[in-house]
N, C-alpha and C positions, 0 to 999 in steps of 0.2 A: 504494500500500500504506500509506504513512504517513497519507494522508488518510482511509483506511478506519479505521485504528486511532484516529485523532483523533476521528472521528465516533462510533465505538463508545464511546470514553471519555466523550465529551460526553453521549451518550444515557444511559450508566450514571449519570453525575453528575446529569443531569436527573431520572432516576427516583428517585435517592436524595433529592434536594432536594424533589421533589413529595411523596414519602412522609413525609419528616420534617416538612414544612410542614403537611400534612393532619393528621397525628397530633398535632402541637403545638397545633393549633386546638381540639382536643377538651378538654373540662374533665376534671378528675380522676375524676369519677364515670363519665363516658362511657368513659374509658380503662379504669377498673376493670371496667366491664361487659364489655369486650373481653378482660379478663385481662392488661392491659398497665399497667405503672407508667410514670410520666413518665421515670424513669431508663432505661427500656428503649428509648425511642424511637430513639435514635441507632443502636443495634445492629439493631433491627428494620428501619430504613430501609436500612442497609448490606446486610442479608440480602435485602431485596426488590429491591435494585438489582443484586445479584450480586457484591458485593465480597467 
């Protein structure tokens, strides 16, 4: 059970990290085209990961 929770937490963290990294690579114009400001990246990544 503990291993399952650990694996689930790790997968959630990976999803957060991947999303944040991908959005951070975009320039401000690309983010604006998506309706995202650089300030929003962290919260969007958390939402995508299910935090």
